[in-house]
N, C-alpha and C positions, 0 to 999 in steps of 0.2 A: 316586800313592803319595807319601811325603815326598821331597821337594826339598833339594837341600843348590845354594847358589847362593854361588860365589865369583864375583865382580865385580872386571873388569880394573881395573885403576889410574886410571884414566882418569873411570871413572861411581866409586870412592870416593870420596867427603868428607868424612873425619873431621875430619880438619884446618883449621878453620874459615874460611871465604871472608870476601877483607875487608869493612870495611865500607863506609856511605859517605866520599865523599870527603869528609875533613876529619875526618870524625868520632872520634870518642876509642872502644876499643873496651874496654869493661868486663866483665873475665872476673868468669863466675859466682867465689863463692865457691872453693867446687869446687875449680876449675879453679888458683885460688892455690894455695893452699895440700894439692893434692897432693906427696904424699912419693914416692920414687921406687921404690917399690910400690904407688902408687892410682895410678889416674884419675880423670878424672870424665866418665859419659859420658851425656848430654841427648838426653832421646826424648820425642818431641812427637808430637802426633795432631791427624789432623782428624777432625771425625766430621756425618754428617746434614746434610752440603752439601747433597743435592737439585736440581744442575742450577748452584746461584747458584755460574755463574762470577763475574759481573758483577755492581757494584753498583746493580745496574738492580731496580726492582721492576717486570715484565711482566703485571699485574694492572690498577696504579694508571698503568704508560707512561713511565715516569717514574726519576728514578734516586734510588740508595737507602743510606743512610751508614751502615747496620747490616746489608748482609747483603757477600756475594763470596767468596770465594777469590781473587781479586786482589788483594783488600785482604788479604785471612788470608799471602799470598806477601810481601807488599809487609816483612816482619819478619820471616821466615824466617832470612833470610838475617845480618839483624839479628841472631834467637837463635841461628842458627851457628855465629858470632863471639865470642857470648860463653859457648862452651863450647868444650874441646879436639876433644872426637868426637861425633856427632850423627848421629842419624835421626830417620828422616822415614815414617810408617804413618798409615794413612786407617782410621778402624773401620766400612765400609759405609754406604747410605746417601747413594748420590753419584748412583744412573742418574733418578729422579724424583721432581717437585716442583715442577715451576714449566709454563711454556709452550714452553721452549726443547724443557725433555724432552719433551714430545705432538709436539713440531713434528717432531723429529727420527723421535720410535717411528712418528709417524702419517702425517710428509705425508709428508718426504722420505727415510727409509726409515734402513736400513742396507746396502751392501752388502759383498760380498769386498771386504778389504782399505782399505773405510772406517775412520776414527777419530772417537770420537764425541767432542764437542767437550771431554766434563769431562775427560773421558782424558788429550784433545792439554794441556787445563790442570795433571793435574796430572804427565804427561813432564816437562810442562820442571820442576815443582819436582821433581823426583829422590828422587820415595816411595821406599822400600824396603820395601814390603809392604804389604796392603790386606785385609782379608776382608768378608764380603757381607752386604747389610744386610736387611733383608723388602721393601724397595721396589726392589731390585734383578731382584725374579721378576713386576712387576706388567704387564709388555709380555713377561711369555715366554722361553721357557727357547733357544732360537733367538738372537731377540737381543739374551740377554743376554750369549750366549758368543760371540756376536761383536762387544760391545762388552769382554769383556775381552781379547780375541783381540789390541785396539791398546795396550794396554796394556804399557810398558815395564820393570815390575813384578813379583812374581805376589802371584796369591791365594792363600788357604786356608780354611779353611772345616772344622771336624773331623766337625757334625754332621746336614751335609747328606748326603744319602743318594741313590745312583744309582740307580729300582729300588724292592727290597722291601728291609728291611732284613733284612740276615743274621743270625748264630746270635749272635754279638758284634759290637761297636762296630767290632773291629780287625779283623775279617775285613768290614767294610763295602764297598761301591764307591763311590767320591765324583769331585763336577764336578771340583772342584781340589783338589791335597790337603790330609790337613788335618793337618798342620801344615810347616811349613818350616828348614831347617837357615842361620844368616848365617855364612859366614865371616868376620872381618874384623878386622882388626888397628890398634888403640889406642892413642893415646900416652899415655905416663906422663908423672908431676910432672919426673921427671928430661930428658923430652923424648927418652926409649928408649921404644920401639916393645912393644908382645909381640902376640897371638894372641890373640881369643876368640870362643869361641861361642855363638851364639844363637841362642834358638827360640823359634819364634811359631807360636801357635794359633789359630785363629779360630773363629768364633762364632755363631749367628743365631736369631734368634725360634724354635723348632719350631713356634707356629703360623704361619707363612706357610703350611702345609696348609690352613690351616681359610682365609685371610684372600687368598690366591691356586689354593682347588682349581682353579678351570677351566684356570689354566696348565700346574699342577702332579702331577694326580689320573693316577696311573698310571706316573706318569714319575720320579720324586721321591720321597723321603721325609725324614723331620728324626728327633733325639734329644734325651731333653733333655739341657740345657744341661751339668749337672753331672755326671753321669752318661756322658758323651764324656769330657772330660773327664778325670773317674779312670779311666778305660780308657785315657787317648792320653797322657796325663803321664805317668805313667812310661816309656813307650815311647819320646817325648822326650828324657826325660833320659839314658837310655839312648846316646841318640847323642853322649853325655860334653859336652852343651851346659853354657853355665856360669851366661845366664840363661833364664828362662823367662818368654814375654812374650804376656799374654790377648787378643786383640782381639777383648773381646767385645761382639757390637752387642744387646745387651739394659742393660737399666739396673736402679735399683737401688731393693729392697723388701725391710721386714722381710717381709708377707703368704706372699713365694714359700716361705718355709719350709713352709706349711704344702700347699702347691701341687706338686701334680706336673706336673715339665717345667715351670717356671712362663716366663709371655716375660720378666721383667724379674728375673734369675737374679744379676746379679755379683756382689754381695754373697756369695752363698753363696758362687759361682764365685770367691772368693777365700779359698775354707779350704780349696781343695784343694791339699794339698802335693804342692809343684814346685814350683809358679805363682810366680812374684815380682812381675810386676804383672801390672794388672788395668789398659785402657784400657774405658773403657764408652759410651754414646750410649744412641741409640734417644728417649730421651723427654724430648730437647728441652732439656736444662736444665742445671745449673753443677752440678760438685763438681771441687776445693773451691769455698766461696763461702761467703756468708752467710745467701740469703735459702732455699735448697734444703735436704732432706736433715736437717733436726734431729730429734734425737728418735730416732738408729734405733741401733737396739744394735748395736755394732759398725761402725758409719761413722763419720767423728770431718769433718765439711764444713771443718774451721778447718783439719787439718795437711794433709786431705785420702790420709786413710787408710781401705781396707774390712780389717777384722781385724786390722789393724797394716799393713800390707803398700798400699803408693804405686800411687795408683789417680787416676784425671782423667777426666773427661767436658767435653768441649769445646763450649759449647752446639748451635750446630744453623746453616744457612745462612753457614758464615765465621763465624759473630760472634765463635770466638775460637780460639786456637792453644792446646794444650793441654803442658805441658813438665811431666814428670816426669826430675828432675837426680837419677844417682848417684853416688855416692865409692866407687867399687870399689880393691877392698882384694886382692891377689893375693903369698898369702900362700908361692908357692914351686909350686905343685903345683896352686890353682885358684883363684876368682875367689869373692870373696863383697861383699854388698853392706854397708859401713861404715857408711854414712848417707845419705837421701836428702832429698827436698823438692819440693814438687808446685806447680804456680801453674797460672795463666789468662792469659794475656795479648789483654785482647779489643782488637778493629777497630776501636772508641769509647765513648765515654764520655757519660751521659746524667746531666744535672744538671739536675734538676726538668723539664722539658719539652725541652729543647736539646740535640740529638741532636750531636757533635760528633766526626767520625773524627779519631782516631789517628795513621789510614795512608792516602798515598796509593795505589792500586791499579799494582801489577806489570803494566809495560809488555807487557813479554813474555807473560803469561799471559793480558791481554784481545788480542794480536795472534794467539793460538793459538784463541782461537773468536769470535774477529770477524767473518768469513765467517755463521756459522750465527747469532751473534747480530742481525746483522741482518736473514738469510734470518726470522728468531721474532719482529722490530716488523713487518715486512710480515704475517705467516699474523697474529697478535693483530691486528691493525689491519682485518680481512676485517668487513664489515656480514653479521649474520644475520638482522636485522627493527628493530623498535622496541618501545617498551616506553611505554604511557601515564601510568605515575607512578615515581619512583624505586624502584628498589629498593637496600636499606638495612641493614645488619646494626648497627647503633647499639644496637638492645635489642632482640635478638633473645634476648637469655638474662630479660627480664623482660615480655615481651608476643609477642605472634602476631604474625611477624614478614615481611615481603612476599619478601626473602629466602628466605626456607624456601615459604614458602606457593609460588614459583616453581616451584621441585623439585618440592612436592607437588602438584603443576596440572601438570606436564609427566608424572611417573611416573604415577599416576591417568590421563591420554591416554594415553599410550602403555601400560600394563595389561588398560584395557579391550579392546581389539580385540583384543590375544592371548590374553586369556581368552576372548574371543564361542565359537567351536566346542569350547570343554572341556567336561569335565563341573564345572569350578568357574564356569561363565558366570553361575550363578545366587548365588553367594555373595557380600555385599559386599563391596565393595571398599574398603580402607582403603591412605593411605598415611602413611610415616615418613621426616621427611628433618632432619638437625641441622645447628644453621649452624656454619661449619665456620672464617669467619676472625669472632672476637669477643673480637677485646684478648687480656686472658692473654697469654700467654708472648712471644703477635708482636709485644707491642706497640704502644699509642695509637693507632697509624697502619692496624693491623691488623685493618679492617673492609669487607664489601664495600659499595663508595657509585659507586652505578651512576644521573644524571641521567634524568632522562625523555629518550622520544627515542633516536637510533636505538644497537642492540645489538649490538655486536662482539663475537667470537671472547673475545676480553681478558675483556669482562663473564661471557660463560659462565665461562669456567674459574677468573674469581673468582667467580661463584656456586656453583661443584665444586670445588672444586682436587683431588681424586683420581680416577685411571684408576678408576674401580667402574666394574663391572656392573650393569647391575639384574636382579634377584632376586622373586620373590613365594614368601612362605611363608604355612601355612594355619594360623593359629592359635583359640585357642578367644578369648572373652570376657574368662576369668579370666586367659588370659595377656595379652589388651589392656591389664588392665588393672598385671599388676608390670611390666611393659614399661615404662610409666610409673612405676610406685614408682620403678626403677633410673634411672628419665632423670629422677623428682625429686632425685635427690642432688645435683644442678646447685646447690642451695641448700642455706645451715646453716638454722640451728634460730633459730628466733624467738622473744623476749619478747611474749605478750603483753600492749597494751599500754604498750613499751618504745619510745622515741623513738632513730632513727638507730642502729638496727645493719644488723651488713656483713652483707650479702645472702651473696656470692655462696661456695663453695668454692673455696678456691685448688686444689683436689689432683683437681677430679672437670673432666675436658677442655668443653670444649663442643664435641666432634664425638660426644659421649656423651647432648648434651642432645637426642632425638629427640621433635618432634612429632609426633603424629599424627594427620593431617587425617582428616576422617570421620565423627568424634566429637569429645563438645563434652566441656568436663571445669577441677574447679577444686585448686589443688595446694595443702595448708596447710600453709605452711614452718611454723609453732607447734609441728609434728608431728616429729619426728625420722623422719631418713632411714629407710626403711627395708633399705636395701642400701649395704653400703660402697663406696668408688668399681674396687672390683677384681670389685663383683657378688656379693660376700659378704652371706646374713643378718646382719644386722646388729643390727635393731630387729624384732621376733617381731609384734609387735602392732599397730607402727606402722602408720597408711596414710593417706597424704598424700593421695591420687588420692583426691575427690569428689564426689558429681553425676555420674560416667560415665554418657554416656547416647548410642545411637545412634538417632537420625531421632526426637528429641525424646523417649524413653524409656528408662528403667534397661534398663544394657546386659544381656544376659543372659549370663551365664561361660558357659553352657554352649553357647552364640550361635557357627556358624564362621564365622570372617574371611580373606579372603584380603588381605594386609597384603604393598604396592609397596614394596621397598625397594632396599640394594646388596648386593652379594655378604658386602662385612665384615660388617654386620650378620648376615645371612644366613645365615650360614657359624659365627657363635658369637662373633664378632669382639663385645668390651666384658663377653661373661660374662653377658648380659641374660638372665633365669631364664627358664624355658620358650622362647627363641627358638633354635634349635641347628640343625644343615645338616641336620637329619633332617624338617625340619616343612618344606624347597622344595621347591615345585612348578613351579617353570618358572626357571628358565636362559634370562636371555637373551644373546643372540651383542652385546650392543648393553653399550657404556660409559655411567652416567648421565648424559654431557656430553653426548654425540651424541644422547641422547632430550630430552634442554632444548634440544638446537638446533634440532632437528628441529620438535619443539611450535611452538618463536619463529618456523621459517619456515611455518610447519601456519597459525597464527594471523595472521600480519605483524606486527599487531600486542598485544602483551597487555596486561592487565593485572594488574597482582603483588599490586593491597590485600588486606592482610591479611585472614582474615573471622573474629577473634575468637573462632578454637573454643575459648579455653582462656583463664584467667586467675587469678588469686592470689584462693584465700577471704578473704572480708574478715576481718579481726581491729581490732577498736573498736582507736582508739586508738595504733596502731601504725605505724611508720614505718622504712622500711629504705635505706641507699645502697648503691651500687653504681656500678664505675668503667665508662668507657666512650669511646670520642673524644674529642675537645675538639669534631668536625665534628659533633656529636651534635647539637647546640643548631641548626641550622638544620633538622632534621626534626621536632620534639619535640614540637610542633603537631598532627604528622599518625598522634601514636600514642594511639589512642582509646579502647582496650583498657583502659588503667591511666590511674591520676592520679601523672605525674611531673614533675618538677621540676627544675632545675640548681641546685646547691647553691652557687656561685658557687667551691668549691675546689676543685682537684687534687690528682693523689698519683702520683707516679714518673711525669708527665706525661699521664697519666688525668683525667678532669672525672670529678667526682662530682657525680652525681644523687641525691636522693630520690625515693623511692617511696611511697605513702603506702596502708596497707592498708585 
């Protein structure tokens, strides 16, 4: 149930710590102007750390200037020094996301009393509280509970329920408290101090029951975020709190208004009476900012407000620290927000293609996870086989791709033996896989790039980022077509006969661009996408998928197929039409990555050359432009299924290529 926390003086750090030796301390304007009945309160957010403690890319096995909680940590003390009162929170997805997380979960394990390296790092930074993200459940509930036990700060999550849902949200049993009450003392403008009560309530996407049903079914349940907030926030207010902070591991979406229990509900959450500040995350984007969330009613990406309330989304992998500054005023009875401002503090800056870190790493944070970091390096460098050709994803969004090809080969190899003794043995077997590392938000170096030769575990992790498990679904030929129609939302509609049009839809994630092997097809990008990125029907009469064939003949809409995929897609992840949990016919005990490792072991040497089973429909006199990594130039001659050429131009560090349709 709700937890009230009063920390001893040794743990209270509202008064700013010292800045670097010799450095001038520049107080925030709120701290300077605060009157005798006012106080400046700075709220800091990290989100979507995904085990990135070190500024290190384990997939590339080299240091990285764009990631790492150790870098974020360096600016925390300086940022605290700009305010007389400062509190730090984490907004979830800290436990999974790079090989260090997998090493701890799958190799070392968590014994009672062990402290996870990311928690060690967070303990150094002295967080006030955190909430759970969807990836906290990827390794199972017992593992998560052992990890949380090592935290020196509390966790809250109101819409994650033990067992079955009760009659009302207020009667639910929870894994962690539905909310927290933090009793604090803050310094006013005249140097005097006054108590303040801060309520903190956390939320996780309810879709975890689909994405991680193997770990959660029968053990947990979820409620909608807004529904839960409407029930619990009045109770939290009744505790006499002065502020309510929502730790919402959920993104910002206008379409969520039309959805029941939406995944990205932070915009709607901001409308709940009694909530004062919204911390958001999950989408790996930045708010406030110039690029993300433009044109959404109720969201002001310049000011950093959702329905007028201060809100922040601090990027991902430690890229930014989110800051919400509040000027509080006490009227003799209670505190109120007199003014607010929101900003992000990045750990690096990018000028054209050059990335420059703006801070060094905090040695205390590095030391906290050093042992596990070194063990992870040994783990990722272990060879598992060889590849006869390079594995790269630089052209994965415009051509059949070797990095996706090997995933589909491994899934097909695995599922053939599984199906032999079953009633599905004679059904045609297809396989679906999407490129996870394809640039986009991850930047111009965020691509798979494995040269011909030895393949190590780090390379397999590079091919398949997530600890998904294998699933098989039984669908019809008609569903296969709609599956591909949804995936074809990766592309903008282009005009026939026009040159150099932008091809890739920025709001469509690459992990939803499924390529289905076992069939052949064309994609006509001169037609509008049939489905929106959220999976809603957008253009009912549109048909981008042409000449869909199985074994050289037009696919029969009534023909049944088995499709090997992962638990996320099979359970309804991505909202692909007709791909739902009731279509699952096999739940594998094995992770997709483990299947790839076993396949490479079995083959000894793999041949990942793409078979060109899909391509764009021709459009005379039409060309499009797309972004890829600068290193793509060494592989462009190997892309045979499409006509691509470098333009010699760059955009935000990406190389710009032309594709002639």
